[in-house]
N, CA, C and O of each residue as an XYZ file, in Angstrom:
780
protein
N     118.222     31.602    -26.543
C     118.195     31.038    -25.209
C     116.900     30.261    -25.018
O     115.813     30.795    -25.238
N     117.013     29.028    -24.617
C     115.850     28.177    -24.383
C     115.343     28.371    -22.958
O     116.115     28.623    -22.033
N     114.041     28.247    -22.806
C     113.465     28.331    -21.468
C     113.858     27.098    -20.662
O     113.995     26.009    -21.221
N     114.039     27.259    -19.363
C     114.456     26.135    -18.528
C     113.281     25.250    -18.121
O     113.066     24.999    -16.935
N     112.512     24.772    -19.124
C     111.369     23.913    -18.817
C     111.464     22.624    -19.617
O     112.076     22.571    -20.684
N     110.837     21.582    -19.068
C     110.774     20.293    -19.764
C     109.355     19.768    -19.668
O     108.604     20.127    -18.761
N     108.996     18.906    -20.622
C     107.665     18.312    -20.643
C     107.802     16.809    -20.479
O     108.535     16.153    -21.220
N     107.087     16.274    -19.499
C     107.067     14.836    -19.249
C     105.797     14.293    -19.896
O     104.704     14.473    -19.360
N     105.932     13.632    -21.042
C     104.756     13.169    -21.786
C     104.049     12.024    -21.070
O     102.845     11.847    -21.260
N     104.740     11.255    -20.268
C     104.101     10.151    -19.548
C     103.164     10.688    -18.463
O     102.034     10.222    -18.321
N     103.643     11.666    -17.706
C     102.825     12.243    -16.628
C     102.025     13.452    -17.099
O     101.170     13.957    -16.371
N     102.300     13.911    -18.308
C     101.637     15.079    -18.895
C     101.807     16.314    -18.003
O     100.844     17.015    -17.691
N     103.067     16.560    -17.600
C     103.390     17.691    -16.744
C     104.571     18.468    -17.303
O     105.470     17.910    -17.932
N     104.543     19.769    -17.055
C     105.662     20.639    -17.387
C     106.422     20.883    -16.088
O     105.809     21.022    -15.030
N     107.738     20.935    -16.158
C     108.519     21.242    -14.958
C     109.582     22.278    -15.294
O     110.032     22.395    -16.434
N     109.966     23.020    -14.275
C     111.002     24.041    -14.410
C     112.302     23.439    -13.898
O     112.318     22.763    -12.870
N     113.380     23.685    -14.611
C     114.699     23.192    -14.218
C     114.998     23.641    -12.786
O     114.912     24.829    -12.476
N     115.347     22.692    -11.917
C     115.558     22.991    -10.498
C     116.780     23.873    -10.246
O     116.885     24.485     -9.183
N     117.683     23.945    -11.182
C     118.890     24.756    -11.005
C     118.650     26.235    -11.297
O     119.496     27.075    -10.992
N     117.511     26.550    -11.881
C     117.209     27.929    -12.259
C     116.120     28.461    -11.336
O     115.161     27.752    -11.030
N     116.262     29.693    -10.899
C     115.294     30.287     -9.983
C     114.431     31.313    -10.720
O     114.841     32.455    -10.928
N     113.238     30.886    -11.107
C     112.240     31.764    -11.721
C     110.922     31.548    -10.981
O     110.082     30.779    -11.449
N     110.719     32.209     -9.832
C     109.497     31.969     -9.055
C     108.215     32.240     -9.846
O     107.241     31.497     -9.721
N     108.212     33.296    -10.656
C     107.007     33.623    -11.421
C     106.714     32.532    -12.447
O     105.561     32.147    -12.640
N     107.754     32.042    -13.098
C     107.589     30.969    -14.077
C     107.098     29.705    -13.385
O     106.239     29.000    -13.912
N     107.641     29.416    -12.206
C     107.214     28.227    -11.464
C     105.734     28.321    -11.104
O     105.013     27.329    -11.200
N     105.273     29.506    -10.692
C     103.855     29.698    -10.377
C     102.987     29.444    -11.605
O     101.962     28.767    -11.519
N     103.398     29.984    -12.741
C     102.646     29.795    -13.982
C     102.601     28.320    -14.375
O     101.552     27.815    -14.775
N     103.720     27.640    -14.262
C     103.788     26.216    -14.614
C     102.907     25.400    -13.673
O     102.223     24.477    -14.115
N     102.915     25.724    -12.391
C     102.070     25.019    -11.423
C     100.597     25.180    -11.786
O      99.843     24.207    -11.762
N     100.185     26.395    -12.119
C      98.792     26.636    -12.501
C      98.443     25.915    -13.798
O      97.358     25.346    -13.924
N      99.350     25.938    -14.749
C      99.124     25.248    -16.021
C      98.993     23.743    -15.802
O      98.124     23.107    -16.399
N      99.838     23.171    -14.961
C      99.759     21.738    -14.664
C      98.446     21.383    -13.976
O      97.863     20.336    -14.256
N      97.973     22.251    -13.073
C      96.696     21.991    -12.401
C      95.553     22.019    -13.408
O      94.672     21.159    -13.385
N      95.574     23.013    -14.292
C      94.536     23.105    -15.317
C      94.572     21.878    -16.223
O      93.527     21.304    -16.531
N      95.753     21.478    -16.647
C      95.882     20.296    -17.511
C      95.368     19.052    -16.794
O      94.663     18.237    -17.388
N      95.719     18.905    -15.526
C      95.260     17.746    -14.744
C      93.732     17.737    -14.645
O      93.100     16.694    -14.808
N      93.146     18.907    -14.378
C      91.685     19.006    -14.294
C      91.031     18.652    -15.627
O      90.031     17.936    -15.654
N      91.584     19.144    -16.720
C      91.015     18.857    -18.040
C      91.148     17.379    -18.396
O      90.227     16.790    -18.961
N      92.284     16.785    -18.069
C      92.501     15.367    -18.373
C      91.557     14.488    -17.564
O      91.130     13.434    -18.037
N      91.230     14.915    -16.344
C      90.379     14.092    -15.477
C      88.904     14.105    -15.885
O      88.116     13.317    -15.362
N      88.523     14.984    -16.806
C      87.134     15.035    -17.271
C      86.838     13.770    -18.064
O      87.650     13.324    -18.874
N      85.680     13.209    -17.822
C      85.299     11.981    -18.519
C      84.915     12.241    -19.972
O      85.161     11.398    -20.835
N      84.320     13.385    -20.250
C      83.894     13.696    -21.615
C      85.013     14.337    -22.414
O      86.127     14.524    -21.923
N      84.694     14.668    -23.652
C      85.694     15.274    -24.526
C      85.782     16.785    -24.355
O      86.823     17.386    -24.621
N      84.693     17.392    -23.914
C      84.640     18.846    -23.827
C      84.544     19.241    -22.357
O      83.795     18.617    -21.605
N      85.287     20.265    -21.929
C      85.171     20.699    -20.534
C      83.749     21.142    -20.215
O      82.988     21.554    -21.091
N      83.421     21.045    -18.945
C      82.118     21.522    -18.491
C      82.021     23.021    -18.759
O      83.014     23.671    -19.088
N      80.817     23.556    -18.614
C      80.641     24.992    -18.837
C      81.306     25.775    -17.707
O      81.751     25.205    -16.710
N      81.361     27.073    -17.885
C      81.965     27.939    -16.868
C      81.047     28.140    -15.670
O      81.434     28.761    -14.680
N      79.837     27.616    -15.762
C      78.899     27.736    -14.647
C      79.422     26.970    -13.439
O      80.128     25.975    -13.601
N      79.086     27.419    -12.224
C      79.521     26.695    -11.029
C      79.035     25.244    -11.042
O      77.941     24.948    -11.523
N      79.849     24.364    -10.516
C      79.579     22.931    -10.509
C      78.301     22.591     -9.749
O      78.069     23.086     -8.646
N      77.478     21.740    -10.356
C      76.252     21.286     -9.694
C      76.550     20.336     -8.544
O      75.684     20.089     -7.705
N      77.764     19.801     -8.496
C      78.135     18.890     -7.413
C      78.610     19.663     -6.185
O      78.213     19.355     -5.061
N      79.447     20.654     -6.398
C      80.041     21.383     -5.277
C      79.109     22.461     -4.728
O      79.059     22.670     -3.516
N      78.376     23.144     -5.594
C      77.573     24.295     -5.178
C      76.577     23.978     -4.062
O      76.540     24.720     -3.080
N      75.761     22.907     -4.159
C      74.821     22.640     -3.062
C      75.528     22.325     -1.736
O      75.084     22.761     -0.674
N      76.620     21.573     -1.803
C      77.367     21.256     -0.584
C      77.945     22.520      0.038
O      77.914     22.709      1.254
N      78.467     23.373     -0.821
C      79.060     24.620     -0.363
C      78.003     25.527      0.267
O      78.237     26.121      1.319
N      76.848     25.630     -0.378
C      75.771     26.467      0.165
C      75.322     25.962      1.530
O      75.053     26.757      2.430
N      75.241     24.636      1.689
C      74.861     24.070      2.989
C      75.889     24.413      4.063
O      75.526     24.763      5.187
N      77.166     24.314      3.720
C      78.228     24.663      4.675
C      78.161     26.138      5.059
O      78.274     26.488      6.234
N      77.978     26.990      4.071
C      77.913     28.430      4.336
C      76.702     28.749      5.208
O      76.809     29.500      6.178
N      75.557     28.177      4.861
C      74.338     28.411      5.635
C      74.498     27.939      7.070
O      74.111     28.642      8.004
N      75.069     26.746      7.253
C      75.243     26.245      8.621
C      76.276     27.079      9.379
O      76.150     27.257     10.590
N      77.294     27.594      8.685
C      78.266     28.474      9.331
C      77.635     29.783      9.773
O      77.908     30.267     10.871
N      76.797     30.357      8.926
C      76.119     31.609      9.275
C      75.103     31.377     10.387
O      74.946     32.220     11.270
N      74.409     30.233     10.349
C      73.483     29.895     11.436
C      74.222     29.778     12.766
O      73.742     30.264     13.790
N      75.385     29.137     12.752
C      76.193     29.010     13.972
C      76.635     30.392     14.457
O      76.684     30.644     15.661
N      76.952     31.272     13.531
C      77.340     32.640     13.884
C      76.184     33.362     14.565
O      76.384     34.053     15.564
N      74.979     33.205     14.031
C      73.789     33.835     14.627
C      73.489     33.277     16.013
O      72.968     33.985     16.876
N      73.821     32.002     16.222
C      73.593     31.359     17.530
C      74.751     31.607     18.491
O      74.790     31.049     19.587
N      75.694     32.450     18.068
C      76.870     32.802     18.865
C      77.777     31.606     19.145
O      78.469     31.563     20.162
N      77.763     30.646     18.237
C      78.674     29.498     18.303
C      79.837     29.811     17.359
O      79.945     29.249     16.269
N      80.693     30.712     17.803
C      81.696     31.291     16.918
C      82.734     30.285     16.436
O      83.105     30.294     15.262
N      83.206     29.417     17.330
C      84.211     28.428     16.907
C      83.639     27.491     15.852
O      84.315     27.157     14.879
N      82.398     27.071     16.046
C      81.741     26.194     15.075
C      81.565     26.919     13.738
O      81.778     26.339     12.673
N      81.179     28.179     13.809
C      81.008     28.980     12.589
C      82.333     29.111     11.845
O      82.388     28.953     10.626
N      83.396     29.400     12.586
C      84.721     29.542     11.966
C      85.125     28.249     11.284
O      85.625     28.255     10.160
N      84.905     27.140     11.975
C      85.285     25.835     11.417
C      84.518     25.551     10.123
O      85.114     25.151      9.123
N      83.217     25.755     10.141
C      82.399     25.472      8.956
C      82.754     26.408      7.795
O      82.820     25.976      6.645
N      82.975     27.661      8.093
C      83.307     28.616      7.038
C      84.708     28.367      6.478
O      84.954     28.600      5.294
N      85.619     27.897      7.317
C      86.960     27.545      6.837
C      86.890     26.343      5.905
O      87.556     26.316      4.870
N      86.086     25.352      6.270
C      85.896     24.186      5.392
C      85.252     24.633      4.078
O      85.598     24.125      3.011
N      84.320     25.577      4.157
C      83.678     26.095      2.940
C      84.706     26.769      2.029
O      84.648     26.613      0.809
N      85.641     27.512      2.611
C      86.691     28.153      1.805
C      87.561     27.095      1.146
O      87.903     27.207     -0.032
N      87.918     26.067      1.910
C      88.740     24.989      1.348
C      88.007     24.278      0.214
O      88.606     23.948     -0.809
N      86.702     24.044      0.399
C      85.913     23.387     -0.644
C      85.782     24.297     -1.863
O      85.846     23.833     -3.002
N      85.599     25.580     -1.620
C      85.440     26.532     -2.713
C      86.699     26.584     -3.570
O      86.619     26.796     -4.780
N      87.851     26.394     -2.952
C      89.111     26.424     -3.692
C      89.297     25.192     -4.568
O      90.181     25.171     -5.425
N      88.483     24.177     -4.366
C      88.591     22.957     -5.165
C      87.766     23.029     -6.457
O      87.728     22.078     -7.237
N      87.119     24.155     -6.663
C      86.366     24.312     -7.910
C      87.323     24.219     -9.099
O      88.504     24.551     -8.996
N      86.792     23.766    -10.210
C      87.603     23.645    -11.429
C      88.073     25.027    -11.880
O      87.374     26.024    -11.702
N      89.260     25.067    -12.460
C      89.845     26.343    -12.886
C      89.026     27.061    -13.950
O      89.109     28.283    -14.072
N      88.251     26.333    -14.706
C      87.518     26.987    -15.800
C      86.148     27.499    -15.364
O      85.431     28.105    -16.160
N      85.780     27.259    -14.098
C      84.514     27.822    -13.624
C      84.659     29.337    -13.530
O      85.759     29.856    -13.338
N      83.561     30.024    -13.666
C      83.543     31.482    -13.712
C      84.269     32.104    -12.520
O      83.910     31.867    -11.366
N      85.295     32.901    -12.817
C      86.083     33.538    -11.763
C      85.237     34.538    -10.981
O      85.358     34.640     -9.761
N      84.386     35.272    -11.683
C      83.540     36.257    -11.015
C      82.637     35.622     -9.979
O      82.468     36.154     -8.882
N      82.057     34.485    -10.325
C      81.191     33.765     -9.389
C      82.016     33.273     -8.204
O      81.597     33.401     -7.053
N      83.186     32.712     -8.488
C      84.041     32.200     -7.417
C      84.486     33.316     -6.474
O      84.513     33.128     -5.257
N      84.832     34.469     -7.029
C      85.300     35.581     -6.207
C      84.180     36.119     -5.321
O      84.399     36.396     -4.141
N      82.991     36.267     -5.880
C      81.846     36.736     -5.101
C      81.540     35.762     -3.969
O      81.278     36.167     -2.837
N      81.575     34.489     -4.291
C      81.320     33.440     -3.309
C      82.371     33.486     -2.191
O      82.029     33.431     -1.010
N      83.635     33.585     -2.568
C      84.719     33.629     -1.585
C      84.603     34.864     -0.699
O      84.814     34.779      0.511
N      84.274     36.004     -1.285
C      84.123     37.227     -0.490
C      83.023     37.083      0.552
O      83.184     37.523      1.691
N      81.907     36.472      0.172
C      80.816     36.261      1.123
C      81.232     35.375      2.286
O      80.895     35.649      3.438
N      81.963     34.314      1.979
C      82.430     33.408      3.034
C      83.433     34.129      3.934
O      83.359     34.024      5.158
N      84.368     34.860      3.328
C      85.377     35.578      4.114
C      84.744     36.635      5.017
O      85.193     36.829      6.147
N      83.709     37.317      4.534
C      83.036     38.318      5.362
C      82.435     37.669      6.602
O      82.589     38.173      7.714
N      81.749     36.548      6.403
C      81.136     35.856      7.537
C      82.204     35.332      8.493
O      82.057     35.444      9.710
N      83.282     34.758      7.945
C      84.329     34.216      8.816
C      85.053     35.337      9.568
O      85.403     35.175     10.737
N      85.275     36.467      8.900
C      85.914     37.606      9.554
C      85.060     38.087     10.730
O      85.586     38.384     11.803
N      83.754     38.162     10.526
C      82.849     38.555     11.610
C      82.912     37.555     12.761
O      82.909     37.946     13.929
N      82.971     36.263     12.430
C      83.073     35.233     13.470
C      84.388     35.371     14.235
O      84.411     35.235     15.458
N      85.474     35.638     13.524
C      86.765     35.846     14.190
C      86.697     37.042     15.139
O      87.188     36.968     16.265
N      86.093     38.138     14.691
C      85.979     39.329     15.544
C      85.166     39.004     16.790
O      85.557     39.367     17.899
N      84.044     38.327     16.615
C      83.193     38.010     17.759
C      83.847     36.997     18.697
O      83.528     36.950     19.885
N      84.756     36.192     18.164
C      85.469     35.205     18.983
C      86.794     35.772     19.507
O      87.597     35.057     20.107
N      87.003     37.063     19.267
C      88.199     37.779     19.719
C      89.501     37.205     19.146
O      90.540     37.225     19.805
N      89.430     36.698     17.920
C      90.615     36.240     17.197
C      90.967     37.339     16.194
O      90.708     37.222     14.996
N      91.559     38.401     16.717
C      91.715     39.617     15.932
C      92.789     39.526     14.847
O      92.669     40.180     13.811
N      93.823     38.735     15.065
C      94.843     38.588     14.013
C      94.228     37.911     12.793
O      94.445     38.342     11.661
N      93.459     36.846     13.031
C      92.805     36.142     11.928
C      91.786     37.048     11.236
O      91.671     37.047     10.010
N      91.045     37.825     12.040
C      90.070     38.762     11.471
C      90.778     39.813     10.618
O      90.304     40.174      9.540
N      91.910     40.295     11.109
C      92.692     41.287     10.366
C      93.119     40.723      9.011
O      93.016     41.402      7.988
N      93.597     39.485      9.010
C      94.047     38.865      7.757
C      92.897     38.697      6.766
O      93.053     38.983      5.579
N      91.731     38.230      7.255
C      90.575     38.087      6.363
C      90.128     39.446      5.823
O      89.811     39.576      4.641
N      90.105     40.458      6.698
C      89.695     41.799      6.262
C      90.674     42.359      5.233
O      90.274     43.056      4.301
N      91.945     42.053      5.406
C      92.957     42.507      4.454
C      92.708     41.901      3.072
O      92.815     42.590      2.057
N      92.379     40.619      3.040
C      92.052     39.963      1.763
C      90.805     40.597      1.163
O      90.758     40.874     -0.036
N      89.797     40.825      1.998
C      88.552     41.422      1.510
C      88.793     42.802      0.899
O      88.200     43.143     -0.124
N      89.660     43.589      1.524
C      89.940     44.917      0.973
C      90.731     44.846     -0.320
O      90.726     45.794     -1.106
N      91.402     43.742     -0.544
C      92.118     43.565     -1.813
C      91.162     43.255     -2.952
O      91.468     43.511     -4.117
N      90.008     42.707     -2.615
C      89.074     42.291     -3.657
C      87.781     43.099     -3.676
O      87.073     43.094     -4.683
N      87.459     43.793     -2.587
C      86.194     44.534     -2.494
C      86.388     45.878     -1.801
O      85.982     46.048     -0.652
N      86.988     46.806     -2.474
C      87.230     48.120     -1.868
C      85.933     48.910     -1.727
O      85.861     49.841     -0.924
N      84.937     48.559     -2.476
C      83.696     49.340     -2.478
C      82.730     48.950     -1.365
O      81.578     49.381     -1.382
N      83.168     48.147     -0.400
C      82.290     47.706      0.681
C      82.746     48.326      2.000
O      83.808     47.968      2.509
N      81.958     49.254      2.566
C      82.387     49.924      3.798
C      82.588     48.962      4.968
O      83.433     49.206      5.829
N      81.825     47.879      5.007
C      81.968     46.917      6.105
C      83.368     46.326      6.166
O      83.849     45.989      7.248
N      84.026     46.196      5.025
C      85.375     45.622      5.021
C      86.384     46.560      5.680
O      87.293     46.101      6.371
N      86.235     47.864      5.475
C      87.088     48.831      6.171
C      86.819     48.766      7.671
O      87.738     48.833      8.488
N      85.546     48.636      8.012
C      85.163     48.554      9.420
C      85.729     47.290     10.063
O      86.235     47.337     11.184
N      85.645     46.163      9.359
C      86.192     44.906      9.882
C      87.689     45.042     10.179
O      88.158     44.642     11.244
N      88.422     45.605      9.232
C      89.871     45.729      9.415
C      90.183     46.717     10.536
O      91.111     46.497     11.314
N      89.421     47.793     10.622
C      89.653     48.787     11.673
C      89.360     48.209     13.056
O      90.103     48.468     14.002
N      88.296     47.438     13.181
C      87.968     46.827     14.475
C      89.064     45.856     14.892
O      89.476     45.834     16.051
N      89.532     45.056     13.944
C      90.621     44.123     14.255
C      91.878     44.901     14.648
O      92.547     44.550     15.620
N      92.196     45.944     13.904
C      93.384     46.758     14.209
C      93.271     47.404     15.583
O      94.223     47.390     16.364
N      92.116     47.962     15.870
C      91.881     48.616     17.158
C      92.102     47.634     18.303
O      92.747     47.970     19.297
N      91.574     46.432     18.168
C      91.707     45.433     19.225
C      93.104     44.833     19.306
O      93.456     44.214     20.310
N      93.896     45.009     18.265
C      95.299     44.584     18.302
C      96.203     45.707     18.813
O      97.420     45.545     18.911
N      95.585     46.856     19.138
C      96.358     47.989     19.633
C      97.020     48.795     18.532
O      97.894     49.617     18.805
N      96.618     48.572     17.306
C      97.194     49.285     16.156
C      96.269     50.452     15.797
O      95.570     50.432     14.784
N      96.290     51.453     16.653
C      95.340     52.560     16.531
C      95.516     53.352     15.239
O      94.533     53.707     14.588
N      96.751     53.626     14.870
C      96.991     54.394     13.638
C      96.499     53.624     12.412
O      95.932     54.210     11.490
N      96.718     52.316     12.407
C      96.244     51.478     11.300
C      94.719     51.507     11.233
O      94.139     51.588     10.150
N      94.073     51.440     12.405
C      92.610     51.506     12.448
C      92.127     52.843     11.886
O      91.175     52.895     11.106
N      92.797     53.920     12.293
C      92.416     55.257     11.816
C      92.558     55.358     10.300
O      91.669     55.865      9.616
N      93.688     54.869      9.782
C      93.928     54.927      8.333
C      92.848     54.165      7.577
O      92.344     54.648      6.563
N      92.488     52.981      8.057
C      91.467     52.187      7.366
C      90.104     52.851      7.406
O      89.368     52.817      6.420
N      89.760     53.452      8.531
C      88.477     54.154      8.611
C      88.473     55.380      7.697
O      87.471     55.663      7.040
N      89.578     56.098      7.655
C      89.663     57.261      6.760
C      89.595     56.838      5.297
O      88.958     57.507      4.484
N      90.249     55.728      4.961
C      90.160     55.215      3.583
C      88.717     54.848      3.254
O      88.222     55.147      2.167
N      88.052     54.202      4.199
C      86.652     53.837      3.984
C      85.787     55.062      3.765
O      84.882     55.053      2.931
N      86.070     56.121      4.522
C      85.293     57.351      4.372
C      85.582     58.057      3.053
O      84.747     58.823      2.573
N      86.741     57.816      2.461
C      87.020     58.368      1.124
C      86.064     57.778      0.092
O      85.660     58.456     -0.852
N      85.707     56.507      0.280
C      84.793     55.840     -0.648
C      83.333     56.032     -0.248
O      82.447     56.059     -1.102
N      83.091     56.165      1.048
C      81.723     56.228      1.580
C      81.667     57.348      2.618
O      81.691     57.088      3.821
N      81.593     58.583      2.152
C      81.727     59.770      3.004
C      80.749     59.835      4.165
O      81.102     60.328      5.236
N      79.541     59.353      3.980
C      78.506     59.542      4.992
C      78.169     58.276      5.770
O      77.118     58.211      6.408
N      79.031     57.280      5.731
C      78.749     56.034      6.447
C      78.876     56.284      7.953
O      79.967     56.523      8.471
N      77.733     56.221      8.635
C      77.685     56.558     10.061
C      78.568     55.648     10.899
O      79.221     56.113     11.833
N      78.597     54.359     10.582
C      79.411     53.431     11.383
C      80.895     53.753     11.255
O      81.630     53.691     12.240
N      81.336     54.095     10.058
C      82.740     54.464      9.876
C      83.070     55.743     10.643
O      84.121     55.840     11.276
N      82.170     56.718     10.582
C      82.376     57.988     11.297
C      82.422     57.745     12.801
O      83.307     58.258     13.487
N      81.462     56.956     13.322
C      81.421     56.671     14.764
C      82.683     55.951     15.223
O      83.252     56.290     16.261
N      83.116     54.968     14.460
C      84.320     54.229     14.844
C      85.575     55.103     14.721
O      86.511     54.954     15.506
N      85.597     56.002     13.749
C      86.735     56.916     13.630
C      86.810     57.820     14.857
O      87.899     58.103     15.355
N      85.656     58.274     15.345
C      85.639     59.095     16.562
C      86.167     58.308     17.760
O      86.908     58.849     18.580
N      85.789     57.034     17.862
C      86.279     56.175     18.950
C      87.794     56.021     18.850
O      88.502     56.138     19.851
N      88.284     55.762     17.649
C      89.729     55.576     17.445
C      90.480     56.875     17.740
O      91.538     56.846     18.368
N      89.945     58.005     17.296
C      90.607     59.289     17.570
C      90.687     59.563     19.068
O      91.698     60.069     19.555
N      89.614     59.225     19.806
C      89.642     59.388     21.265
C      90.693     58.469     21.892
O      91.403     58.869     22.815
N      90.789     57.243     21.389
C      91.782     56.294     21.914
C      93.203     56.785     21.630
O      94.092     56.640     22.469
N      93.414     57.362     20.451
C      94.739     57.910     20.113
C      95.059     59.095     21.019
O      96.176     59.210     21.522
N      94.070     59.985     21.229
C      94.277     61.129     22.126
C      94.600     60.655     23.537
O      95.485     61.203     24.194
N      93.890     59.649     23.994
C      94.118     59.096     25.330
C      95.524     58.508     25.436
O      96.215     58.700     26.436
N      95.931     57.796     24.398
C      97.262     57.188     24.388
C      98.365     58.257     24.379
O      99.430     58.071     24.968
N      98.090     59.370     23.706
C      99.069     60.459     23.626
C      98.993     61.412     24.815
O      99.800     62.335     24.925
N      98.027     61.191     25.703
C      97.877     62.054     26.872
C      97.168     63.353     26.568
O      97.252     64.306     27.344
N      96.463     63.404     25.438
C      95.765     64.631     25.044
C      94.321     64.669     25.524
O      93.639     65.677     25.339
N      93.848     63.600     26.132
C      92.436     63.570     26.542
C      92.297     63.754     28.027
O      91.181     63.756     28.546
């Protein structure tokens, strides 16, 4: 059985037969085509090193710094906008750049943007960012706290409690997690008529 793929030598792209439904294969082909396009667009014969790009990194750092400065000045919408642009720019890095560096960079931006969303009372967006952060950084108690605060403000008390308890499994003595868990437990008791 042959795979349902074809290669277009003129465009230098692989495609999946449209009559066949293989979502995982389509994702792989899309990533492979992006990598091939990036490699073909290089002017030299050898790809750049895995180090972060000298062109994108300074621009990205300036965006992140200005976003964090706006956050400190309580200009939350401006901070969100700048940090969102930073995430979009960060995603344009070449595929062969160090994944570890890219992930650390993305986590830092997401943490700042999640905080800006919380302070701007955009709790659904904060919840989504915190959810991504917990997928990539379980060892950071602040990420459990971010998700719990967003959940609490969305009225999802049980979800907030679960996230705080999960955070305490990793960080037993984190005072902020303990304090927020007490607040959530009181809110649950109040909601149940037990307080």
